[in-house]
N, C-alpha and C positions, 0 to 999 in steps of 0.2 A: 731777455727782451721784454720791455714794458709794453703793456697793451694800451691801445687808445681808449680812453674812457668817454663814453657818450654823455651828452648833456642830460641830466636828470636830477630830480630832487632827492633821489635815493642817496643815503650816506652809508659808507662802510668804514669801519675803523677797528683797530686792534685795541684790546683792553685787558686788564688783569683784575681778578677778584679772588681774594683769599688764597693767593699763591698759585692760581691757575690762570692760564692764558686763553683768550677767546678772540674770535673775530665776529663782529656784530654788524649787520646791515639792516637799516631801518627804512621802510617805505611808507608813503602816505597812500592808503587805499582809495582815498577820495580823488586823487589826481593821477596816480601811477596805473599803468596797464599791467596788472598782475595776471598771469596765466599759468595753467598746467600743460605739460607736454608729455606725450607717451609714444604716439605713432605718427608716421607720415601719411600722406594721402593714399598710399598704397597699402596701408595697414602694417607697415614694417616698423619695428621698434626704433626710435630715434637714438636713444642710448647714451649720447654724448653731448656735452654743451656745444661743441663746435658744429655738430650736425643740426642741432636746433637753430643755431645762429645762421647757418647756411640756408636752412629752409626759410627763415624769416627774411633773409636778404632778397629772396624772390618777390617779397611783398613790400620791399622798400623799408624794412624794419631791421632791428638788431637787438641782441640781448644786452641789457645793462647790468644784469645780475642773474645768477641761477644757482640752485643747489638741488641735490636729490631730495625727493619729497614723499617718502613713504616706502614701506617694505614691499618686496616683490618676490615672486617665485623664480625658479631657475630660468624660465622662459621670458622673464622680465615683466610678466603680467602682474597687476597689483594684487596683493593679498587681501586687502579690504576694499571698502567702497571707493569707487573712482568715477568721476564725472568730468568730461572735458567739453567745453563749449556746448553745454546742454545735453550731451549724449552720455548716458550711463554705460560704463563697461563692466562694473562690478557692483553688486548690491552691498548693503550695509551688513557687516558681520557683528552681531551684538553679544555673542557668547564668549566665555573664557576659552583659552586654548594654550597651546605650548608657545614658548618663546616670549619675547618682549611684547609683541603685538597683542597676545592674549592675556597680558598682565593687567586685568581690569582695575579701574576704569581706563579705557582707551578713548580715542576721540577722532573728530573730523575737522579738517581745515577747509573752510567754505568761503569761496570768493563770489561775491554778488556785486551788483552795480553799485559802485561808490563805497563799498565797504568789504572787509574780510574779517572772519571770526573763527575762533577755535571753539568747538562744542564738544562736551563730553558725549559719547555715543548715544546713550539712552536719552539724554536731553535733546540731541539732534533728532532722534526718532520722534520724540514728543512734539517738538516744534516744527519739524518738517520745513526748514527754510529752503527757498528755491535757489539753489546754488548753480551758478553758471559753470563753475569748476569746483570740484571737491576731491579730497584725498583723505582716506582713513589710515591712521597709524596708531602706534601705542608703545608704551603707555602714555597717558596724560602726564605732564610734568607738574603743572599747576592747575588746580581746579577751584574756581571761585576764591582765589587768593591763598589757597592751602596747598602744600606739597602733597603729591600722591602718597596715600597712607602706607604704602609698602616700601618707601624709600628709607634706608637706614643710614644714619650719620657715619657709622663705622664700617660701611660696606667696603669690601676689597675688590669689587668688580669695577674695573676702570677701562674705559675705551675712549677713543675719539668719538664725540657725539655731536649730532646736529638736530635742530628743532626750530619751532616757530611759536611766537606768542603774539596775542592781540590785545588791544585796549578794549575797555568796556563799550566804547562808542564805535568800535570797528574801524577806526581811522588809522591808528598806528599798527603797523605789522612789523614785528621785529624778528629777524632770522639770526640765529647764532650757531657757530660751530666751534668746538674746542680745539685749541692748538696743542694741547697735551691731553693725555688720557685722564678722564674724570669719572667720578661716580654719578649715578642718577641724582643723589641728594645734592651734590655740588652743582650739577647742571641745572636742576630744578630751582635751586636757591638763586642762581643767576637771574633767571626769569622773574622770580617772585620779588627778590630784594633789590636788584640793581636795575633791571629793565622795566620793572613795574608793570608787568602784564598779568592781569588776574587769571587768565587762562593761557596755557601753553602746552604744546604737543611735541612729543619726541618723534623725529623722523627716522633716524637710524644711527648705528654706530659701526665703527670699523671701516665701512665702505663710504663714510661721509665725505662729500666733496663740495667744493665751492668754486663758482666763477664770479669774480669781482674785479673787472678791469680797472675800476676806480683806484684800487690799491695794488694793481699789477699781479693779480692772482688768477690762475686758470688751472685747477687741479685736473690731471689726466688719470686714466686708469681704465679698468674694464667697463663694459656696458652697464648703464643704469636702467632702472625702471622709470617710475614717474619722476618728473623734473618740474620744479616751480621756477618761474622767471619773471623779471620785470622787462617789458618790451618798450622800446623807444623807436622813433624814426631814425633811419640811417642818416649819417652826416654826409 
């Protein structure tokens, strides 16, 4: 069944790079309504794209795009810094730790009025931008135009992966998810060399999912933690 695609400047398309397949969605932070979602009004985890969409329907809105947006604990609470509509749920975690999140440098995706940016975590702490919405994840994929220093061209660790990159002026926001298992080096190279985002952040792997009615895609599965979406008026 094809999904009805709402009217939006958002674009989603499939592409290939160096033998790997990806789906890429690009939004204009200056005009699109970008938001993070975690809980409903009763504090319960939303968990699914369809649940977020149903909640928005009560406000005369709908999702035009969504994907999982950062690592979470078993109870779906965020591992790192999380802010939604100005309210902080989790503080910034600056120190190294186990797993991909702790593979420093990691970073923060920050949504502000008219722009969105990926910050390396220590830079985020130094600059203290006033984010309406923010989610911390890791590792960084691209840092000021350079791949994360720990990424190896000959790595054998391959997963379905998703993440986000932003332009220097904070206007282009590019989300990508691999359609086959890729290494960190391959995924980071996509953002650096093809998508031309000087800073990019890894959201997750293996659990990565996408909602993109524009191309008839609505990935289902178990409950997610933080979700990022583009919101439009209901038709």
